[in-house]
FINU-859306 format. One record per residue (C-alpha): residue number from 0; residue in three letters; x, y, z. Coordinates in nm, 3 decimals, decimal comma. Layout:
<nodes>
- NUM | ALA | X | Y | Z
...
</nodes>
This chain:
<nodes>
- 0 | ILE | -14,961 | -1,077 | 7,680
- 1 | ALA | -14,621 | -1,116 | 7,830
- 2 | CYS | -14,616 | -1,278 | 8,168
- 3 | THR | -14,330 | -1,231 | 8,409
- 4 | PRO | -14,219 | -1,547 | 8,571
- 5 | PRO | -14,278 | -1,564 | 8,947
- 6 | GLN | -13,987 | -1,463 | 9,173
- 7 | PRO | -13,928 | -1,568 | 9,530
- 8 | ASN | -14,103 | -1,322 | 9,768
- 9 | THR | -13,806 | -1,256 | 9,998
- 10 | ASN | -13,878 | -0,887 | 10,066
- 11 | ASN | -14,247 | -0,937 | 10,152
- 12 | ASN | -14,349 | -0,781 | 9,823
- 13 | ALA | -14,700 | -0,813 | 9,675
- 14 | ILE | -14,793 | -0,827 | 9,305
- 15 | VAL | -15,105 | -0,623 | 9,222
- 16 | GLY | -15,214 | -0,587 | 8,853
- 17 | GLY | -14,865 | -0,652 | 8,724
- 18 | THR | -14,713 | -0,375 | 8,960
- 19 | MET | -14,496 | -0,470 | 9,251
- 20 | MET | -14,551 | -0,279 | 9,578
- 21 | ASN | -14,373 | -0,295 | 9,906
- 22 | ALA | -14,628 | -0,411 | 10,160
- 23 | ALA | -14,408 | -0,327 | 10,458
- 24 | SER | -14,358 | 0,037 | 10,351
- 25 | THR | -14,728 | 0,079 | 10,292
- 26 | ALA | -14,813 | -0,057 | 10,634
- 27 | ALA | -14,557 | 0,169 | 10,804
- 28 | ARG | -14,693 | 0,480 | 10,632
- 29 | ALA | -15,044 | 0,387 | 10,730
- 30 | ALA | -14,942 | 0,336 | 11,092
- 31 | ARG | -14,774 | 0,679 | 11,111
- 32 | LEU | -15,076 | 0,845 | 10,951
- 33 | TYR | -15,311 | 0,676 | 11,199
- 34 | SER | -15,103 | 0,759 | 11,503
- 35 | SER | -15,075 | 1,127 | 11,410
- 36 | ARG | -15,454 | 1,160 | 11,440
- 37 | ARG | -15,464 | 1,015 | 11,794
- 38 | PRO | -15,392 | 1,209 | 12,119
- 39 | LEU | -15,043 | 1,174 | 12,265
- 40 | ASN | -15,155 | 1,137 | 12,627
- 41 | ASN | -15,073 | 0,770 | 12,654
- 42 | ILE | -14,744 | 0,786 | 12,467
- 43 | ARG | -14,437 | 0,779 | 12,691
- 44 | THR | -14,102 | 0,880 | 12,561
- 45 | PRO | -13,772 | 0,803 | 12,732
- 46 | SER | -13,662 | 1,170 | 12,737
- 47 | ARG | -13,867 | 1,491 | 12,736
- 48 | SER | -13,814 | 1,718 | 12,439
- 49 | PHE | -13,946 | 2,070 | 12,394
- 50 | ALA | -14,238 | 2,068 | 12,154
- 51 | ALA | -14,502 | 2,318 | 12,061
- 52 | VAL | -14,778 | 2,124 | 12,235
- 53 | PRO | -15,023 | 2,310 | 12,461
- 54 | ALA | -15,015 | 2,210 | 12,827
- 55 | GLN | -15,293 | 1,982 | 12,943
- 56 | THR | -15,482 | 2,163 | 13,219
- 57 | SER | -15,814 | 2,077 | 13,368
- 58 | PRO | -16,093 | 2,334 | 13,345
- 59 | SER | -16,118 | 2,366 | 13,725
- 60 | GLU | -15,747 | 2,448 | 13,781
- 61 | PRO | -15,641 | 2,811 | 13,721
- 62 | ALA | -15,361 | 2,880 | 13,481
- 63 | GLN | -15,022 | 2,888 | 13,656
- 64 | LYS | -14,807 | 3,196 | 13,630
- 65 | PHE | -14,434 | 3,177 | 13,677
- 66 | SER | -14,181 | 3,450 | 13,726
- 67 | GLU | -13,887 | 3,497 | 13,497
- 68 | ASN | -13,657 | 3,334 | 13,754
- 69 | GLU | -13,859 | 3,014 | 13,771
- 70 | PHE | -13,877 | 2,739 | 13,515
- 71 | PRO | -14,064 | 2,432 | 13,638
- 72 | ASP | -14,161 | 2,150 | 13,408
- 73 | ARG | -14,298 | 2,360 | 13,132
- 74 | GLN | -14,330 | 2,249 | 12,775
- 75 | GLU | -14,184 | 2,553 | 12,601
- 76 | PRO | -13,812 | 2,637 | 12,613
- 77 | PRO | -13,700 | 2,943 | 12,813
- 78 | VAL | -13,639 | 3,272 | 12,640
- 79 | ILE | -13,294 | 3,404 | 12,731
- 80 | THR | -13,209 | 3,767 | 12,670
- 81 | ARG | -12,890 | 3,955 | 12,750
- 82 | THR | -12,848 | 4,323 | 12,827
- 83 | ASN | -12,552 | 4,540 | 12,916
- 84 | SER | -12,532 | 4,777 | 13,211
- 85 | ALA | -12,461 | 5,066 | 12,977
- 86 | ASP | -12,790 | 5,002 | 12,797
- 87 | LEU | -12,986 | 5,011 | 13,123
- 88 | THR | -12,814 | 5,332 | 13,239
- 89 | SER | -12,876 | 5,512 | 12,915
- 90 | ALA | -13,233 | 5,390 | 12,901
- 91 | ALA | -13,310 | 5,514 | 13,254
- 92 | ASN | -13,148 | 5,853 | 13,206
- 93 | PRO | -13,013 | 5,913 | 12,857
- 94 | THR | -12,830 | 6,235 | 12,949
- 95 | SER | -12,682 | 6,130 | 13,285
- 96 | ALA | -12,428 | 5,890 | 13,138
- 97 | LYS | -12,280 | 6,163 | 12,918
- 98 | THR | -12,309 | 6,478 | 13,129
- 99 | THR | -12,226 | 6,348 | 13,482
- 100 | GLN | -11,881 | 6,455 | 13,597
- 101 | TYR | -11,716 | 6,345 | 13,919
- 102 | THR | -11,500 | 6,595 | 14,106
- 103 | ILE | -11,271 | 6,540 | 14,405
- 104 | SER | -11,279 | 6,792 | 14,686
- 105 | SER | -10,971 | 7,002 | 14,746
- 106 | THR | -10,911 | 6,839 | 15,084
- 107 | ARG | -10,886 | 6,493 | 14,931
- 108 | CYS | -10,714 | 6,558 | 14,601
- 109 | ILE | -10,349 | 6,469 | 14,556
- 110 | GLY | -10,136 | 6,781 | 14,537
- 111 | PRO | -9,770 | 6,844 | 14,467
- 112 | GLU | -9,685 | 6,863 | 14,838
- 113 | ARG | -9,722 | 6,580 | 15,089
- 114 | PRO | -9,950 | 6,646 | 15,389
- 115 | ALA | -9,769 | 6,663 | 15,720
- 116 | HIS | -9,963 | 6,375 | 15,874
- 117 | ILE | -9,863 | 6,127 | 15,600
- 118 | PRO | -9,520 | 5,959 | 15,638
- 119 | PRO | -9,278 | 6,018 | 15,352
- 120 | ASN | -9,284 | 5,769 | 15,065
- 121 | VAL | -8,917 | 5,670 | 15,069
- 122 | PRO | -8,737 | 5,338 | 15,028
- 123 | LEU | -8,747 | 5,104 | 15,324
- 124 | GLU | -8,369 | 5,109 | 15,359
- 125 | SER | -8,368 | 5,485 | 15,427
- 126 | LEU | -8,617 | 5,467 | 15,717
- 127 | GLU | -8,502 | 5,462 | 16,076
- 128 | ILE | -8,552 | 5,144 | 16,273
- 129 | PRO | -8,848 | 5,201 | 16,512
- 130 | ASP | -8,716 | 5,273 | 16,860
- 131 | THR | -8,913 | 5,354 | 17,173
- 132 | LYS | -8,838 | 5,702 | 17,307
- 133 | PHE | -8,917 | 5,817 | 17,661
- 134 | THR | -8,984 | 6,176 | 17,755
- 135 | THR | -9,066 | 6,330 | 18,094
- 136 | LEU | -9,293 | 6,635 | 18,099
- 137 | SER | -9,267 | 6,923 | 18,344
- 138 | ASN | -9,551 | 6,781 | 18,557
- 139 | GLY | -9,373 | 6,448 | 18,596
- 140 | VAL | -9,575 | 6,253 | 18,338
- 141 | ARG | -9,359 | 6,006 | 18,148
- 142 | VAL | -9,435 | 5,968 | 17,777
- 143 | GLY | -9,326 | 5,673 | 17,566
- 144 | SER | -9,354 | 5,699 | 17,188
- 145 | ILE | -9,253 | 5,493 | 16,886
- 146 | GLU | -9,284 | 5,564 | 16,513
- 147 | THR | -9,443 | 5,268 | 16,333
- 148 | TYR | -9,501 | 5,439 | 15,993
- 149 | SER | -9,864 | 5,332 | 16,011
- 150 | GLN | -10,178 | 5,521 | 15,914
- 151 | VAL | -10,335 | 5,428 | 16,251
- 152 | SER | -10,204 | 5,573 | 16,576
- 153 | THR | -10,260 | 5,431 | 16,923
- 154 | LEU | -10,285 | 5,661 | 17,224
- 155 | GLY | -10,285 | 5,519 | 17,574
- 156 | VAL | -10,267 | 5,646 | 17,931
- 157 | LEU | -10,146 | 5,421 | 18,211
- 158 | ILE | -10,244 | 5,513 | 18,568
- 159 | ASP | -10,076 | 5,358 | 18,871
- 160 | PHE | -10,377 | 5,220 | 19,055
- 161 | GLY | -10,559 | 4,891 | 19,035
- 162 | SER | -10,766 | 4,640 | 19,227
- 163 | ARG | -10,492 | 4,600 | 19,491
- 164 | HIS | -10,572 | 4,954 | 19,612
- 165 | GLU | -10,941 | 4,883 | 19,674
- 166 | LEU | -11,075 | 4,891 | 20,030
- 167 | ASP | -11,377 | 4,738 | 20,196
- 168 | GLN | -11,430 | 5,064 | 20,387
- 169 | CYS | -11,320 | 5,398 | 20,244
- 170 | THR | -11,399 | 5,750 | 20,363
- 171 | ILE | -11,460 | 6,030 | 20,112
- 172 | PRO | -11,265 | 6,335 | 20,234
- 173 | SER | -11,498 | 6,591 | 20,076
- 174 | THR | -11,820 | 6,453 | 20,225
- 175 | ASN | -11,684 | 6,250 | 20,519
- 176 | THR | -11,895 | 5,950 | 20,420
- 177 | THR | -11,784 | 5,586 | 20,428
- 178 | VAL | -11,832 | 5,363 | 20,124
- 179 | SER | -11,687 | 5,041 | 19,988
- 180 | THR | -11,452 | 5,050 | 19,689
- 181 | ALA | -11,423 | 4,672 | 19,645
- 182 | GLY | -11,471 | 4,592 | 19,275
- 183 | VAL | -11,458 | 4,958 | 19,169
- 184 | ASN | -11,179 | 4,902 | 18,913
- 185 | HIS | -11,395 | 4,652 | 18,727
- 186 | LEU | -11,674 | 4,911 | 18,727
- 187 | MET | -11,445 | 5,194 | 18,611
- 188 | GLU | -11,324 | 4,980 | 18,323
- 189 | LEU | -11,681 | 4,956 | 18,193
- 190 | LEU | -11,757 | 5,323 | 18,266
- 191 | ALA | -11,468 | 5,441 | 18,047
- 192 | PHE | -11,565 | 5,668 | 17,755
- 193 | GLN | -11,915 | 5,724 | 17,888
- 194 | SER | -12,065 | 6,063 | 17,977
- 195 | THR | -11,832 | 6,347 | 18,072
- 196 | ASN | -11,891 | 6,704 | 18,187
- 197 | ASN | -11,887 | 6,823 | 17,824
- 198 | HIS | -12,027 | 6,531 | 17,623
- 199 | SER | -12,280 | 6,253 | 17,669
- 200 | GLY | -12,197 | 5,890 | 17,607
- 201 | ALA | -12,377 | 5,893 | 17,270
- 202 | GLU | -12,187 | 6,207 | 17,163
- 203 | ILE | -11,852 | 6,049 | 17,252
- 204 | ARG | -11,935 | 5,742 | 17,046
- 205 | ASN | -12,034 | 5,962 | 16,751
- 206 | ILE | -11,712 | 6,160 | 16,781
- 207 | MET | -11,506 | 5,842 | 16,778
- 208 | GLU | -11,689 | 5,721 | 16,469
- 209 | ASN | -11,623 | 6,048 | 16,290
- 210 | LEU | -11,256 | 6,029 | 16,384
- 211 | GLY | -11,239 | 5,677 | 16,242
- 212 | GLY | -11,128 | 5,516 | 16,568
- 213 | GLN | -11,225 | 5,299 | 16,859
- 214 | SER | -11,175 | 5,318 | 17,234
- 215 | PHE | -11,129 | 5,067 | 17,513
- 216 | ALA | -11,006 | 5,042 | 17,870
- 217 | THR | -10,853 | 4,762 | 18,073
- 218 | SER | -10,745 | 4,724 | 18,433
- 219 | SER | -10,518 | 4,500 | 18,634
- 220 | ARG | -10,421 | 4,468 | 18,998
- 221 | GLU | -10,165 | 4,747 | 18,973
- 222 | GLN | -10,252 | 4,964 | 18,670
- 223 | MET | -10,542 | 5,104 | 18,469
- 224 | MET | -10,515 | 5,183 | 18,096
- 225 | TYR | -10,734 | 5,402 | 17,875
- 226 | CYS | -10,664 | 5,365 | 17,505
- 227 | VAL | -10,788 | 5,491 | 17,166
- 228 | ASP | -10,698 | 5,388 | 16,810
- 229 | VAL | -10,754 | 5,660 | 16,549
- 230 | LEU | -10,635 | 5,759 | 16,204
- 231 | ARG | -10,310 | 5,951 | 16,200
- 232 | PRO | -10,454 | 6,297 | 16,110
- 233 | ASN | -10,699 | 6,283 | 16,405
- 234 | VAL | -10,449 | 6,229 | 16,686
- 235 | ASN | -10,491 | 6,576 | 16,841
- 236 | LYS | -10,871 | 6,555 | 16,858
- 237 | ALA | -10,859 | 6,202 | 16,997
- 238 | PHE | -10,609 | 6,304 | 17,263
- 239 | ASP | -10,838 | 6,584 | 17,381
- 240 | LEU | -11,123 | 6,336 | 17,413
- 241 | LEU | -10,898 | 6,090 | 17,595
- 242 | GLY | -10,794 | 6,353 | 17,848
- 243 | GLU | -11,154 | 6,460 | 17,902
- 244 | THR | -11,258 | 6,100 | 17,970
- 245 | ILE | -10,989 | 6,054 | 18,233
- 246 | LYS | -11,006 | 6,391 | 18,410
- 247 | CYS | -11,375 | 6,481 | 18,419
- 248 | PRO | -11,608 | 6,179 | 18,380
- 249 | MET | -11,973 | 6,233 | 18,472
- 250 | ILE | -12,024 | 5,895 | 18,649
- 251 | ALA | -12,402 | 5,918 | 18,637
- 252 | ASP | -12,609 | 5,691 | 18,858
- 253 | ILE | -12,802 | 5,546 | 18,565
- 254 | GLU | -12,478 | 5,448 | 18,387
- 255 | VAL | -12,344 | 5,291 | 18,706
- 256 | GLU | -12,655 | 5,075 | 18,741
- 257 | GLU | -12,633 | 4,968 | 18,376
- 258 | MET | -12,269 | 4,864 | 18,416
- 259 | LYS | -12,349 | 4,676 | 18,735
- 260 | GLN | -12,589 | 4,465 | 18,531
- 261 | VAL | -12,310 | 4,406 | 18,278
- 262 | ILE | -12,081 | 4,289 | 18,561
- 263 | GLU | -12,351 | 4,048 | 18,677
- 264 | PHE | -12,383 | 3,901 | 18,327
- 265 | GLN | -12,005 | 3,873 | 18,295
- 266 | SER | -11,975 | 3,687 | 18,623
- 267 | MET | -12,231 | 3,430 | 18,508
- 268 | ASP | -12,043 | 3,375 | 18,178
- 269 | MET | -11,685 | 3,385 | 18,306
- 270 | MET | -11,450 | 3,119 | 18,170
- 271 | PRO | -11,323 | 2,852 | 18,413
- 272 | GLN | -10,961 | 2,939 | 18,330
- 273 | MET | -11,012 | 3,293 | 18,461
- 274 | LEU | -11,178 | 3,166 | 18,777
- 275 | LEU | -10,889 | 2,926 | 18,831
- 276 | GLY | -10,635 | 3,207 | 18,797
- 277 | GLU | -10,826 | 3,421 | 19,045
- 278 | GLY | -10,840 | 3,135 | 19,293
- 279 | LEU | -10,465 | 3,071 | 19,267
- 280 | GLN | -10,387 | 3,440 | 19,314
- 281 | MET | -10,606 | 3,468 | 19,623
- 282 | ALA | -10,466 | 3,146 | 19,767
- 283 | ALA | -10,106 | 3,259 | 19,717
- 284 | TYR | -10,163 | 3,601 | 19,880
- 285 | GLY | -10,414 | 3,507 | 20,146
- 286 | PRO | -10,452 | 3,659 | 20,495
- 287 | LEU | -10,140 | 3,672 | 20,712
- 288 | ASP | -10,112 | 3,535 | 21,069
- 289 | GLY | -10,463 | 3,397 | 21,064
- 290 | GLY | -10,622 | 3,740 | 21,018
- 291 | LYS | -10,924 | 3,820 | 20,801
- 292 | ALA | -10,779 | 4,113 | 20,607
- 293 | LEU | -10,655 | 4,016 | 20,261
- 294 | GLN | -10,319 | 4,121 | 20,126
- 295 | GLN | -10,329 | 4,373 | 19,842
- 296 | LEU | -10,227 | 4,123 | 19,573
- 297 | GLY | -10,470 | 3,871 | 19,720
- 298 | ARG | -10,775 | 4,088 | 19,663
- 299 | PRO | -11,007 | 3,974 | 19,382
- 300 | HIS | -10,947 | 4,153 | 19,056
- 301 | PHE | -11,304 | 4,112 | 18,928
- 302 | CYS | -11,600 | 4,239 | 19,120
- 303 | THR | -11,755 | 3,960 | 19,326
- 304 | ALA | -12,123 | 3,893 | 19,378
- 305 | GLU | -12,091 | 3,998 | 19,744
- 306 | ALA | -11,930 | 4,335 | 19,658
- 307 | LEU | -12,157 | 4,422 | 19,366
- 308 | PRO | -12,458 | 4,554 | 19,568
- 309 | ASN | -12,230 | 4,791 | 19,763
- 310 | LEU | -12,097 | 4,966 | 19,449
- 311 | SER | -12,235 | 5,308 | 19,362
- 312 | ALA | -12,133 | 5,633 | 19,199
- 313 | GLN | -12,003 | 5,744 | 19,540
- 314 | SER | -11,765 | 5,446 | 19,541
- 315 | VAL | -11,610 | 5,562 | 19,212
- 316 | HIS | -11,576 | 5,920 | 19,336
- 317 | ALA | -11,414 | 5,802 | 19,662
- 318 | PHE | -11,158 | 5,590 | 19,477
- 319 | ARG | -11,078 | 5,871 | 19,233
- 320 | GLU | -11,030 | 6,125 | 19,514
- 321 | GLN | -10,802 | 5,884 | 19,693
- 322 | HIS | -10,568 | 5,848 | 19,390
- 323 | ARG | -10,628 | 6,175 | 19,205
- 324 | SER | -10,345 | 6,398 | 19,094
- 325 | GLU | -10,425 | 6,763 | 19,027
- 326 | GLU | -10,162 | 6,787 | 18,753
</nodes>
């Protein structure tokens, strides 16, 4: 029997039946085997990793359902899929993607000749410098025009009357009745592009939308302006509507009452700068020689709270008859 001399046990080795075994390795394998048979509820790891472990739910709680856009603290990793738009189109209608053909109407297609309403496509150096041109018609109307080479045209009509021509007492020649026209310019500014003898207010708004334009009106102490902005091909139609609004407005009582409410709301929300300007204007052109009558330029431009109840459709008709021109 050969005996091996004893060696120093530096690696924690054990001698069993002449065979040397590593006690530390054996203990480690036993610990891993034991821990794998125990539940992992009490084991805390520094970082969560996705593992195929069923979620721990109590019997009383219902199973949670999540949409595909949500991903709360779930144990399994998300499933990410990618699709192309062409796949979805062909799957919905397999024949539409191949057989659908898009055609352009003859009115919108590009032809060999340029439409008359489109400015020529020429170099900038060859264009004329925009210059305002004035023309006087046979009825005395002065027309100012300027070529801006834009796709949007602006049409405006300036009328020589304003808030300086308003009167506290005005007589209508046709009916011989006396009304007040104080604040009527403010009211007419809001009544612009409402009902006319040929179209209602809703129809006029629809027409302007179809023409691709917008309308507005503004007044001052000396002038009133009606204006429309439309696309270049629709200038003729917009001008007809502009003339109809100026020459034959309906001025219905219900529209007048609605705009009087708008004036009341505007007066409550008027900016202090505008009130200051009105006060300076009235102070500069106040009554002369201690009288009570205001000068024309000293009259208030906006309708005051005292003049608002006296406004009516008859006030608008009286002011229009006073400054109407048949031509």
